[in-house]
ZAROVO-815941 format. One line per 5 residues: number of its first residue (from 1); for each residue x, y, z of C-alpha. Coordinates in Angstrom, 3 decimals, always signed. Last residue first. Layout:
N
NUM) X:Y:Z  ...
//
This chain:
349
349) +72.013:+79.922:+139.792  +75.262:+81.529:+138.735  +74.943:+84.270:+136.163  +75.858:+83.757:+132.565  +78.736:+83.323:+130.134
344) +81.108:+82.857:+133.051  +84.727:+83.356:+134.095  +85.048:+82.158:+137.684  +86.608:+83.344:+140.964  +85.832:+81.066:+143.915
339) +85.921:+82.864:+147.261  +86.869:+80.757:+150.287  +85.044:+81.662:+153.520  +84.572:+77.983:+154.470  +86.907:+75.629:+152.647
334) +87.019:+74.246:+149.131  +88.680:+70.961:+148.258  +90.852:+70.837:+145.108  +89.908:+67.696:+143.190  +89.176:+69.581:+139.958
329) +92.589:+71.213:+139.960  +92.922:+74.860:+140.996  +93.494:+77.478:+138.260  +95.348:+79.917:+140.591  +95.258:+79.575:+144.375
324) +95.285:+83.111:+145.722  +96.542:+84.339:+149.075  +94.687:+87.052:+150.989  +94.513:+85.226:+154.331  +90.836:+84.393:+153.725
319) +91.733:+82.443:+150.587  +90.908:+83.474:+147.023  +90.308:+80.534:+144.692  +91.237:+80.974:+141.059  +90.173:+80.850:+137.434
314) +87.311:+78.381:+137.433  +85.808:+78.380:+133.940  +82.072:+78.569:+133.687  +79.333:+77.473:+131.345  +76.281:+78.055:+133.500
309) +74.035:+75.592:+135.339  +76.199:+75.311:+138.435  +75.876:+72.337:+140.748  +78.290:+70.206:+138.765  +80.851:+72.996:+139.031
304) +80.918:+72.812:+142.821  +81.450:+69.071:+142.762  +84.394:+69.486:+140.402  +85.887:+72.207:+142.611  +85.724:+69.846:+145.564
299) +83.248:+70.170:+148.421  +84.284:+71.050:+151.973  +81.615:+73.781:+152.202  +79.565:+73.889:+149.002  +76.100:+73.324:+150.502
294) +76.804:+75.609:+153.455  +78.435:+74.708:+156.774  +80.566:+77.863:+156.415  +79.597:+79.749:+153.279  +81.742:+79.424:+150.168
289) +81.651:+82.720:+148.298  +81.171:+82.734:+144.523  +82.870:+85.498:+142.543  +81.786:+85.930:+138.938  +83.899:+87.505:+136.200
284) +81.812:+88.318:+133.160  +81.492:+87.455:+129.515  +79.325:+88.786:+126.680  +82.313:+90.225:+124.813  +81.602:+93.834:+125.820
279) +81.225:+92.592:+129.402  +84.737:+91.153:+129.300  +86.312:+94.528:+128.630  +84.282:+96.172:+131.403  +85.252:+93.456:+133.880
274) +88.924:+93.885:+133.014  +88.733:+97.624:+133.637  +87.113:+97.050:+137.061  +89.553:+94.285:+138.030  +92.506:+96.513:+137.186
269) +91.082:+99.392:+139.195  +90.354:+97.136:+142.199  +93.846:+95.701:+142.293  +93.972:+92.335:+144.084  +92.321:+90.439:+141.252
264) +94.701:+91.731:+138.610  +97.802:+91.250:+140.790  +96.769:+87.647:+141.544  +96.087:+86.922:+137.876  +99.580:+87.962:+136.725
259) +100.741:+84.353:+136.488  +98.479:+83.669:+133.525  +94.863:+82.530:+133.781  +93.472:+86.006:+133.292  +95.643:+86.639:+130.256
254) +94.268:+83.470:+128.690  +90.706:+84.606:+129.287  +91.513:+87.998:+127.789  +92.999:+86.337:+124.724  +90.026:+83.987:+124.430
249) +87.617:+86.890:+124.595  +89.584:+88.798:+121.975  +89.562:+85.794:+119.659  +85.796:+85.458:+120.092  +85.234:+89.155:+119.425
244) +87.687:+89.146:+116.499  +86.021:+86.182:+114.726  +88.495:+84.997:+112.088  +87.366:+82.730:+109.283  +89.824:+80.632:+107.289
239) +89.530:+79.024:+103.870  +86.829:+81.386:+102.629  +84.942:+80.154:+99.565  +81.480:+81.712:+99.640  +80.142:+78.589:+101.386
234) +82.690:+79.016:+104.142  +81.789:+82.697:+104.447  +78.106:+81.799:+104.728  +78.847:+79.252:+107.471  +80.900:+81.772:+109.444
229) +78.152:+84.396:+109.275  +76.354:+82.894:+112.270  +79.407:+83.696:+114.410  +78.593:+87.414:+113.914  +81.580:+89.738:+113.591
224) +83.235:+87.807:+110.795  +86.618:+88.426:+109.177  +87.765:+86.490:+106.148  +90.976:+84.703:+105.157  +91.232:+83.479:+101.561
219) +93.957:+81.176:+100.214  +93.652:+81.268:+96.429  +92.984:+78.042:+94.527  +89.775:+79.077:+92.730  +91.062:+82.578:+91.891
214) +88.505:+84.806:+90.139  +85.430:+83.052:+91.506  +87.046:+82.902:+94.943  +87.782:+86.632:+94.933  +84.193:+87.509:+94.033
209) +82.738:+85.165:+96.668  +85.087:+86.495:+99.338  +84.157:+90.088:+98.455  +80.447:+89.225:+98.740  +80.885:+87.476:+102.099
204) +83.043:+90.325:+103.441  +80.359:+92.807:+102.411  +77.787:+90.711:+104.261  +79.929:+90.652:+107.401  +80.463:+94.421:+107.582
199) +83.496:+95.325:+109.741  +85.905:+94.864:+106.790  +88.728:+92.366:+107.204  +88.980:+90.704:+103.787  +92.299:+88.878:+103.594
194) +93.659:+87.371:+100.349  +96.787:+85.226:+100.293  +99.261:+84.283:+97.558  +98.785:+87.208:+95.162  +99.692:+86.980:+91.485
189) +96.229:+86.478:+89.953  +94.855:+89.010:+92.439  +96.823:+91.640:+90.581  +95.415:+94.645:+92.475  +94.142:+96.006:+89.150
184) +92.393:+92.677:+88.619  +90.853:+92.947:+92.073  +89.576:+96.422:+91.244  +88.117:+95.323:+87.907  +86.553:+92.212:+89.462
179) +84.442:+94.276:+91.818  +83.911:+93.477:+95.512  +87.166:+95.151:+96.514  +85.643:+98.520:+95.633  +88.417:+100.975:+94.827
174) +91.317:+103.084:+96.039  +94.600:+101.185:+95.930  +97.237:+101.134:+98.645  +100.952:+100.438:+98.831  +102.118:+101.273:+102.320
169) +104.230:+104.126:+103.718  +102.060:+105.085:+106.692  +101.118:+108.250:+104.802  +100.016:+106.086:+101.876  +97.828:+104.042:+104.231
164) +96.318:+107.215:+105.681  +95.564:+108.508:+102.183  +93.837:+105.205:+101.422  +91.913:+105.576:+104.657  +90.770:+109.064:+103.704
159) +89.824:+107.958:+100.182  +87.454:+105.257:+101.519  +86.911:+102.478:+98.971  +89.690:+100.354:+100.454  +92.291:+97.940:+99.108
154) +95.711:+97.515:+100.739  +98.596:+95.757:+98.999  +101.077:+93.423:+100.652  +104.685:+92.251:+100.523  +105.847:+90.256:+103.594
149) +108.760:+91.880:+105.408  +107.744:+90.241:+108.729  +107.472:+93.637:+110.427  +105.543:+94.962:+107.429  +103.160:+92.029:+107.634
144) +102.547:+92.806:+111.301  +102.016:+96.513:+110.635  +99.585:+95.778:+107.792  +97.571:+93.364:+109.941  +97.278:+95.933:+112.725
139) +96.101:+98.542:+110.222  +93.596:+96.155:+108.658  +92.214:+95.305:+112.093  +91.655:+98.945:+112.988  +90.327:+99.950:+109.581
134) +92.247:+99.620:+106.344  +89.885:+97.305:+104.492  +90.624:+94.542:+102.003  +94.199:+93.372:+102.556  +95.797:+91.709:+99.530
129) +98.885:+89.626:+100.277  +101.813:+89.422:+97.895  +103.598:+86.915:+95.697  +104.006:+89.730:+93.145  +104.132:+93.532:+93.012
124) +105.415:+95.103:+89.780  +102.153:+96.686:+88.595  +101.464:+98.018:+92.093  +104.897:+99.650:+92.210  +104.370:+101.254:+88.798
119) +100.951:+102.606:+89.784  +102.389:+104.058:+92.984  +105.255:+105.628:+91.056  +102.931:+107.188:+88.487  +100.671:+108.583:+91.222
114) +103.677:+110.097:+92.978  +104.982:+111.547:+89.722  +101.605:+113.170:+89.036  +101.406:+114.591:+92.554  +104.956:+115.899:+92.372
109) +104.207:+117.515:+89.033  +101.118:+119.194:+90.432  +102.795:+120.383:+93.630  +105.975:+121.400:+91.858  +103.911:+123.297:+89.285
104) +102.055:+125.393:+91.859  +105.049:+126.322:+94.030  +107.216:+126.926:+90.979  +104.606:+129.263:+89.496  +104.435:+131.175:+92.785
99) +108.226:+131.351:+93.074  +108.456:+132.695:+89.520  +105.739:+135.265:+90.246  +107.592:+136.427:+93.367  +110.994:+136.618:+91.658
94) +109.589:+138.453:+88.629  +107.775:+140.940:+90.866  +110.905:+141.492:+92.993  +112.988:+142.164:+89.879  +110.379:+144.531:+88.416
89) +110.238:+146.537:+91.653  +114.007:+146.607:+92.073  +114.578:+147.888:+88.518  +111.776:+150.473:+88.608  +112.630:+151.598:+92.164
84) +116.294:+151.981:+91.209  +115.330:+154.067:+88.185  +113.144:+156.317:+90.366  +115.934:+156.809:+92.918  +118.442:+157.647:+90.174
79) +115.980:+160.188:+88.742  +115.306:+161.650:+92.187  +119.038:+162.048:+92.874  +119.723:+163.593:+89.475  +117.144:+166.294:+90.120
74) +114.063:+167.232:+88.102  +111.620:+164.415:+88.710  +108.629:+166.763:+88.649  +105.868:+165.888:+91.124  +103.173:+163.273:+90.845
69) +104.921:+161.912:+87.792  +102.635:+161.282:+84.850  +100.877:+157.924:+84.608  +102.656:+154.984:+82.942  +101.153:+152.132:+84.978
64) +104.472:+150.313:+85.281  +103.417:+148.455:+88.463  +106.625:+149.500:+90.241  +106.232:+153.119:+89.111  +102.503:+153.584:+89.729
59) +102.989:+152.208:+93.263  +106.123:+154.231:+94.047  +104.523:+157.521:+92.975  +101.364:+156.861:+94.981  +103.402:+156.065:+98.119
54) +105.419:+159.301:+97.782  +102.369:+161.441:+97.009  +100.595:+160.107:+100.107  +103.708:+160.714:+102.258  +104.063:+164.293:+101.103
49) +107.200:+164.925:+99.072  +110.276:+166.617:+100.549  +113.091:+164.333:+99.377  +112.713:+162.303:+102.586  +109.154:+161.468:+101.484
44) +110.526:+160.233:+98.175  +113.014:+158.012:+100.035  +110.395:+156.808:+102.538  +108.087:+155.795:+99.680  +110.926:+153.950:+97.938
39) +111.828:+152.101:+101.164  +108.227:+150.986:+101.778  +107.393:+150.032:+98.189  +110.718:+148.293:+97.538  +110.484:+146.468:+100.880
34) +106.989:+145.220:+100.038  +108.298:+143.671:+96.820  +111.337:+142.097:+98.511  +109.199:+140.640:+101.302  +106.714:+139.158:+98.834
29) +109.547:+137.537:+96.881  +111.215:+136.213:+100.054  +107.922:+134.810:+101.388  +107.142:+133.093:+98.104  +110.637:+131.615:+97.912
24) +110.283:+130.300:+101.492  +106.995:+128.679:+100.546  +108.756:+126.799:+97.748  +111.575:+125.750:+100.083  +109.108:+124.603:+102.763
19) +107.212:+122.545:+100.209  +110.400:+120.903:+99.010  +111.314:+120.053:+102.617  +107.849:+118.581:+103.299  +108.112:+116.529:+100.116
14) +111.271:+114.887:+101.376  +114.377:+115.404:+99.234  +115.833:+112.987:+96.688  +112.648:+112.831:+94.710  +111.163:+109.525:+93.627
9) +109.536:+108.897:+97.000  +109.591:+105.325:+98.385  +106.234:+103.556:+98.820  +107.379:+100.078:+99.721  +107.439:+96.882:+97.685
4) +108.531:+93.786:+99.579  +110.351:+91.163:+97.573  +109.231:+87.670:+98.437  +111.386:+85.760:+100.895
//
């Protein structure tokens, strides 16, 4: 199994903890400084000064302005108080400024170290997959590769999605996957599979063409929204083309034909949600009632299907007693008041 490279912080403590500690230092420094001003002003006021004179005296003292005293400092108590205010004020200022500098430098240094680590991890990655695009499909693909411990690198030209990938703990590189410089930086020469899963078919074609020109033997998997794009992707060099809409339709169809079909059909809410999902894929569930003495009464499923001009898949037959016959065989004979449930690309004629 190839070594999987994860984004592991250099520091021994989480960044959130370091940030909280830095902020805590700022709060302590600010609290100490405000305490000196408040307590010093109260002390001068207690000595008989007016409150405005007391506050003014403390401010010019702690900021070392050098103005004359508001009132004469003639007693030992006032001189001791003034010296204490000078010492405490300077100490609180130094503590606050030091915490502020630490807060700023830790953020910048941490950012630089993080960028260095990411660059180092990308340089060391090998036998990996490259995922172009970190949208919905790219995120699902990344989670699956992570679960299988397969090394991968994400490429995207959207800074927000790159930040999201880093938050999720994945290696990610900001850049245009359609340029050779970006693919070289992603070490396409060392990757074993290349997946371009962007929602724009033409962009996927261009990225596939670029990757194929750089690596003639690379396995390339491409996403296509429009089935007509499949041919272009093949010509561009894609080995495999995935059509999410088609795959989603097949998955829904398979889920319909599983044992849970009776519960889906019997629950109106479930049937409504399923119908909406199918409609987005150009499919629909059609119910065809067999009328007594009608053209389909006592006919087999195969005979019924021959009279329908749409591509349909018979999912079940609902009986009048509420029971359901799932995926009936072609020779199953229909009875009056039966309801045939079908998955169709078009309306019944």
